[in-house]
C-alpha positions as CSV (number, residue, x, y, z in Angstrom):
1,M,8.6,-38.0,-8.3
2,M,8.3,-36.4,-4.9
3,T,10.9,-37.3,-2.5
4,N,10.3,-38.2,1.4
5,M,11.9,-34.7,2.4
6,T,9.8,-32.7,0.0
7,K,6.5,-34.5,0.5
8,P,5.6,-33.2,4.0
9,V,6.4,-29.6,2.8
10,Y,4.1,-30.0,-0.1
11,E,1.3,-31.5,2.3
12,F,1.7,-28.6,4.8
13,W,1.5,-26.1,2.0
14,E,-1.6,-27.5,0.6
15,K,-3.3,-27.7,4.1
16,Y,-2.3,-24.0,4.6
17,K,-3.8,-23.0,1.4
18,R,-7.1,-24.8,2.2
19,Y,-7.0,-23.4,5.7
20,V,-6.6,-19.8,4.2
21,V,-9.4,-20.2,1.7
22,Q,-11.8,-21.8,4.3
23,N,-11.0,-19.2,7.1
24,P,-10.4,-15.9,5.4
25,D,-11.6,-13.9,8.5
26,K,-9.3,-15.8,11.0
27,V,-6.6,-15.2,8.8
28,G,-7.2,-11.6,8.5
29,H,-7.3,-11.2,12.4
30,A,-4.0,-13.1,12.6
31,E,-2.5,-10.6,10.2
32,S,-4.0,-7.8,12.1
33,F,-2.7,-9.3,15.4
34,I,1.0,-9.6,14.1
35,R,0.9,-6.0,12.5
36,V,-0.1,-4.4,15.9
37,A,2.4,-6.6,17.8
38,S,5.2,-5.1,15.7
39,Y,4.0,-1.7,16.8
40,L,3.8,-2.6,20.4
41,S,7.1,-4.1,20.1
42,P,9.7,-2.0,22.2
43,G,12.3,-0.1,20.1
44,S,14.7,1.5,22.5
45,S,17.7,-0.6,21.6
46,Q,18.9,-1.6,18.3
47,F,18.1,-5.3,18.6
48,A,14.7,-4.5,19.6
49,S,14.1,-2.2,16.7
50,V,15.5,-5.0,14.3
51,F,13.2,-7.5,15.9
52,S,10.1,-5.1,15.7
53,E,10.9,-4.4,12.1
54,L,11.1,-8.2,11.6
55,V,7.7,-8.8,13.0
56,S,6.3,-6.0,10.6
57,T,8.2,-7.5,7.6
58,A,6.8,-10.8,8.3
59,S,3.3,-9.4,8.8
60,S,3.4,-7.7,5.1
61,L,5.1,-11.0,3.7
62,V,2.2,-13.2,5.2
63,T,-0.4,-10.7,3.9
64,L,1.0,-10.8,0.5
65,L,1.2,-14.5,0.5
66,N,-2.5,-14.9,1.5
67,D,-3.7,-12.2,-0.8
68,A,-2.1,-14.5,-3.5
69,I,-3.6,-17.6,-2.3
70,L,-7.2,-16.0,-2.3
71,R,-6.7,-14.5,-5.7
72,K,-5.9,-17.9,-7.1
73,A,-8.6,-19.5,-5.4
74,A,-11.3,-16.9,-6.4
75,H,-9.9,-16.6,-10.1
76,I,-9.7,-12.8,-9.8
77,P,-8.4,-11.4,-13.0
78,D,-5.9,-9.1,-11.9
79,G,-2.8,-8.5,-14.2
80,T,-0.7,-6.9,-11.6
81,S,-0.8,-9.6,-9.0
82,K,0.1,-12.1,-11.9
83,S,3.2,-10.2,-13.0
84,S,6.3,-11.6,-11.6
85,I,7.9,-8.2,-11.7
86,H,5.2,-6.5,-9.5
87,M,5.5,-9.4,-7.2
88,W,9.2,-8.8,-6.7
89,L,8.7,-5.1,-6.5
90,G,5.9,-6.1,-3.6
91,I,8.4,-8.2,-1.8
92,I,11.1,-5.7,-1.9
93,D,8.9,-3.1,-0.5
94,C,8.1,-5.4,2.4
95,V,11.8,-6.4,3.4
96,E,13.8,-3.2,2.4
97,V,13.6,-1.3,5.7
98,F,14.2,-4.7,7.7
99,L,17.3,-5.4,5.5
100,E,18.7,-1.7,5.8
101,I,18.3,-1.7,9.7
102,S,19.8,-5.3,9.8
103,A,22.7,-4.2,7.7
104,M,23.1,-1.2,9.9
105,A,23.2,-3.4,13.0
106,A,25.4,-6.0,11.6
107,G,28.0,-4.0,9.6
108,G,27.5,-0.3,10.3
109,D,26.9,2.6,8.2
110,T,29.0,1.5,5.1
111,V,27.1,-1.8,4.8
112,R,23.9,0.0,5.3
113,W,24.5,2.3,2.3
114,L,25.6,-0.6,0.4
115,F,22.3,-2.2,0.8
116,V,20.3,1.1,0.3
117,F,22.0,1.5,-3.2
118,V,21.7,-2.1,-4.2
119,L,18.1,-2.2,-3.3
120,N,17.2,1.0,-5.0
121,I,19.1,0.0,-8.1
122,I,17.0,-3.2,-8.6
123,K,13.7,-1.4,-7.9
124,A,14.5,1.1,-10.4
125,C,15.4,-1.6,-12.9
126,L,12.2,-3.4,-12.3
127,R,10.1,-0.3,-12.4
128,F,11.7,0.6,-15.8
129,M,10.7,-2.9,-17.1
130,C,7.2,-2.2,-15.9
131,L,7.3,1.0,-17.7
132,L,8.4,-0.3,-20.9
133,R,6.0,-3.2,-20.7
134,S,2.7,-1.2,-19.8
135,N,3.4,2.3,-20.9
136,S,1.6,3.3,-17.9
137,I,2.4,5.0,-14.5
138,S,3.4,2.7,-11.6
139,I,1.0,2.1,-8.6
140,D,2.2,2.1,-5.1
141,P,2.0,-0.6,-3.6
142,A,3.1,-2.6,-6.5
143,V,0.7,-5.5,-5.5
144,P,-2.4,-3.9,-4.1
145,S,-4.0,-5.3,-1.0
146,L,-6.9,-7.7,-1.8
147,K,-10.2,-5.9,-0.9
148,R,-11.4,-9.3,0.6
149,D,-14.8,-8.0,2.0
150,R,-16.1,-6.4,-1.3
151,I,-14.5,-8.4,-4.1
152,L,-13.8,-11.7,-2.6
153,K,-17.0,-13.1,-1.7
154,A,-18.7,-12.8,-5.0
155,K,-15.7,-14.4,-6.7
156,L,-15.4,-17.3,-4.3
157,V,-19.0,-18.1,-4.4
158,E,-18.8,-18.1,-8.3
159,H,-16.2,-20.7,-8.0
160,S,-17.0,-22.6,-4.9
161,E,-18.2,-25.8,-6.8
162,N,-14.4,-26.6,-7.3
163,M,-13.5,-26.2,-3.7
164,P,-14.0,-28.5,-0.5
165,E,-17.2,-28.9,1.2
166,G,-15.9,-26.8,4.5
167,A,-15.0,-24.0,2.2
168,R,-18.2,-23.9,0.4
169,E,-20.0,-23.6,3.8
170,V,-17.8,-20.8,4.9
171,I,-18.3,-18.9,1.6
172,S,-22.1,-19.5,1.8
173,N,-22.1,-18.0,5.3
174,L,-19.9,-14.9,4.0
175,T,-22.3,-14.1,1.3
176,R,-25.4,-14.0,3.4
177,E,-26.0,-10.3,3.2
178,P,-29.1,-8.3,3.2
179,V,-30.2,-6.9,-0.3
180,A,-30.6,-3.2,-0.4
181,P,-33.9,-2.2,-1.8
182,P,-33.5,-0.5,-5.6
183,T,-33.5,3.1,-5.5
184,S,-35.9,3.2,-8.6
185,F,-38.1,1.4,-11.0
186,V,-39.3,1.8,-14.5
187,L,-43.1,2.0,-15.3
188,G,-44.4,-0.7,-17.5
189,T,-46.3,1.5,-19.9
190,S,-44.4,4.7,-20.3
191,G,-41.1,3.5,-19.5
192,R,-40.5,6.3,-17.0
193,V,-38.0,5.9,-14.4
194,V,-39.3,6.7,-10.9
195,R,-37.5,7.0,-7.4
196,S,-38.8,4.2,-5.1
197,L,-40.1,5.4,-1.6
198,A,-37.3,3.5,0.2
199,A,-34.8,5.6,-1.6
200,T,-36.4,8.9,-0.9
201,P,-34.3,11.3,0.9
202,P,-35.5,14.0,3.5
203,L,-37.4,17.0,2.2
204,S,-34.6,19.2,3.0
205,Q,-32.1,17.1,1.1
206,R,-34.4,16.3,-2.0
207,T,-33.3,17.3,-5.4
208,W,-36.2,15.8,-7.5
209,K,-34.0,14.5,-9.9
210,V,-34.1,10.8,-11.2
211,P,-31.5,8.8,-9.2
212,A,-28.5,7.8,-11.0
213,E,-28.0,4.1,-11.7
214,E,-25.3,2.3,-9.6
215,Q,-22.2,1.8,-11.4
216,K,-22.0,-2.0,-12.2
217,K,-18.4,-2.2,-12.9
218,S,-15.6,-0.8,-10.5
219,D,-13.3,1.7,-12.2
220,D,-10.6,0.0,-10.3
221,N,-10.4,-2.7,-13.2
222,A,-10.3,-0.1,-15.9
223,A,-7.6,-0.4,-18.5
224,A,-4.3,1.5,-17.9
225,T,-4.0,4.9,-19.5
226,P,-1.1,4.9,-22.0
227,L,1.5,7.7,-21.7
228,N,2.7,10.0,-24.3
229,A,6.4,10.8,-24.4
230,T,6.3,13.8,-22.1
231,Q,4.3,11.7,-19.6
232,R,6.9,8.8,-19.8
233,L,9.6,11.3,-19.3
234,G,7.9,12.3,-16.2
235,E,7.3,8.8,-15.0
236,S,11.0,8.1,-15.7
237,L,12.3,10.9,-13.5
238,G,10.1,9.6,-10.8
239,I,11.7,6.2,-11.0
240,L,15.1,7.7,-11.1
241,R,14.5,10.2,-8.1
242,P,15.8,8.0,-5.4
243,L,18.9,7.1,-7.0
244,I,19.5,10.9,-8.0
245,H,19.0,11.8,-4.5
246,L,21.2,9.1,-3.2
247,F,24.0,10.1,-5.6
248,A,23.7,13.8,-4.7
249,M,24.1,12.8,-1.0
250,Y,27.0,10.8,-1.6
251,R,28.7,13.9,-3.4
252,N,27.5,16.1,-0.5
253,S,26.1,15.0,2.8
254,Q,23.0,13.8,4.5
255,Q,22.5,17.3,6.1
256,S,23.2,19.2,3.1
257,W,20.3,21.2,1.5
258,R,21.3,20.3,-2.1
259,P,20.3,16.7,-2.1
260,W,16.8,17.6,-0.5
261,M,16.1,20.5,-2.8
262,L,17.2,18.4,-5.7
263,A,14.9,15.4,-4.9
264,A,12.0,17.8,-4.2
265,G,12.6,19.5,-7.7
266,V,12.8,16.2,-9.5
267,D,9.6,15.0,-7.6
268,L,7.6,18.3,-8.6
269,T,8.9,18.1,-12.3
270,S,7.8,14.4,-12.6
271,M,4.4,15.4,-11.3
272,C,4.1,18.4,-13.6
273,L,5.4,16.4,-16.7
274,V,2.9,13.3,-16.0
275,G,0.0,16.0,-16.0
276,S,-3.4,16.4,-14.6
277,P,-5.1,13.5,-12.9
278,E,-8.4,13.9,-14.9
279,K,-7.3,12.0,-17.8
280,F,-6.3,8.8,-15.9
281,N,-8.5,6.2,-14.5
282,A,-9.6,5.9,-10.8
283,Q,-6.6,3.8,-9.5
284,E,-4.2,6.1,-11.4
285,R,-5.9,9.3,-10.0
286,K,-5.7,7.7,-6.5
287,E,-1.8,7.3,-7.1
288,L,-1.2,10.6,-8.2
289,K,-3.1,12.2,-5.2
290,R,-0.9,9.8,-3.1
291,R,2.3,11.4,-4.8
292,T,0.9,14.8,-4.0
293,Y,0.6,13.9,-0.3
294,M,4.0,12.4,-0.2
295,M,5.4,15.9,-0.9
296,L,4.2,16.7,2.8
297,L,6.9,14.2,4.0
298,Y,9.6,16.5,3.0
299,M,8.9,18.6,6.0
300,L,10.1,15.6,8.1
301,R,13.0,14.5,6.1
302,S,16.5,15.8,7.0
303,P,17.7,18.6,6.9
304,F,14.4,20.5,6.8
305,Y,13.3,18.4,9.7
306,D,16.5,19.1,11.7
307,K,16.9,22.8,11.0
308,I,13.2,23.9,10.9
309,A,10.4,21.5,11.6
310,K,11.6,19.6,14.6
311,S,11.6,22.7,17.0
312,Y,7.9,23.4,16.1
313,I,6.9,19.8,16.3
314,W,8.5,19.2,19.6
315,S,7.1,22.6,20.8
316,I,3.5,21.8,19.9
317,L,3.7,18.1,21.4
318,G,5.2,19.3,24.6
319,S,2.6,21.9,24.8
320,V,-0.2,19.4,24.4
321,S,1.6,17.0,26.9
322,N,1.7,19.6,29.5
323,N,-1.9,21.0,29.3
324,V,-4.1,18.1,28.2
325,P,-4.9,15.7,30.8
326,L,-3.7,12.0,30.1
327,S,-1.9,13.0,26.9
328,R,1.4,12.6,28.5
329,L,0.8,8.8,28.3
330,A,0.8,8.9,24.5
331,I,3.0,11.8,23.6
332,G,5.8,10.7,25.9
333,P,6.5,7.4,23.9
334,L,5.9,9.4,20.7
335,L,8.7,12.0,21.6
336,D,10.9,8.9,22.5
337,Y,10.3,7.1,19.1
338,L,10.2,10.2,16.9
339,P,13.9,10.5,16.3
340,W,14.1,6.8,15.2
341,W,11.1,6.8,13.1
342,Q,12.4,10.0,11.3
343,R,15.7,8.5,10.7
344,T,14.2,5.1,9.6
345,Y,11.1,5.8,7.8
346,F,11.2,9.5,6.5
347,Y,14.2,9.1,4.4
348,V,13.8,11.1,1.1
349,W,14.9,8.1,-1.0
350,M,11.9,6.2,-0.1
351,S,9.1,6.1,-2.9
């Protein structure tokens, strides 16, 4: 039986869920506003930086919550979002930077490193559990953002008969979109596929080939590609890489080249063992491409940044600021915040 104390909380939660379902556009605007506010928050002092990261963390958590509400309302089949392991990974991804800088502000460097080690051990354990369950590569972020404009409209209108009247009206307005003309049609007698006039490109771009049919089912929902023994070893190395780097940095120092080179070597070995992206589905290929691009961040991580990249970056930004009119307005704050961002967001143990 619901107590007098929990009843108001339950009623508020139900009202909030109805509001999110009935007003997805307003909710999206509010999420964007909170996110932008975190970027505009001053970060010159330690307290201001903690507050700015708190706003950013709140924005990420609210977006995660609203996506879960909309997925459930639209009955979107998504095994990732339903997995409690992936949900916990998503929550940790949202709060880990805030917890780290808060620990630094409250207890100093020792408490900060304690939080970093504990969080990365928890993340590694959760990712190994996912690997054992799915036998597939892990996707970052663990809970992908809901593509509300493309997926949600069709799913919501499909299940709108079970929703309140206000929600049905909003869904009806959201789904009133012009229908694109067909790119081809089939002749009744011969069965030949002919391009329609509306889909005919300019003469200079015409190929005279029959247009390909639009893919009805997105490859985003394709089944995960099972890994063989070599690929599992590569994925395991990728999961362990943050802990390997942290242990190497504990044995040496943050400015030593050994942890940096060891982490880069583990990342490269992991990608080589996982293999070519062609054998994976679209979502997994996107993840492998993201991992390749993430290797560029090693140029912004210590000690490479401090000893090599920093002088070049500051020289280029300073030259642009001195020679391009009005650029100082943007580059000045960028130069002020760059050391903080480099220490906070570009550390090598981030996945």
